N, C-alpha and C positions, 0 to 999 in steps of 0.2 A: 608507955613508950610504943610508938608505932613500929610495926615489923617490916614495913616497906623499906627496901634498901639494906636491910640488915645483912643479907648474904653478901652483897657487894662490899659492904663496910668490912666484914670479916676477911674477905679476900684481899682487900687493900691492906689490912693490918698484917696479913701473912706475907704479902709482897714487901711491905716496908721492913718487916723483921728480916727477911732474906737479904735485902739490899744493905741494911745497916749492920746487922749482927754478923752475917756470914761473909759478906763481900766488902765490908768496910766503908760503905758510903756514909756520908753525913746527912742526916735528915734535917732540913731547914724549916720544917713546919708546914702548916697548911696556909698557903698564900692565896687562897681563893679570892679574898677581898683586896689584895694588893694592887695598886695602880700599875698598869703596863705589864700585867702578869703574862708570861709566855711559857711555852713548853721547854725552850732552850734558853739558858742564860749564858751567852758567850763569854762574858767577863768572868764567870766562875769556872770556866773550863781550864784545865791544866794540861800542859804538854805531856 
């Protein structure tokens, strides 16, 4: 397994754990290959 990017991946996992476990956000998965992928999904925002 290559080691390039492993530090970044571990950082991403820590941020994901913080957002989902401690702040209650729902993780919707890795949408990297989803058509029309964007940083903000307005239809998913709640008041």
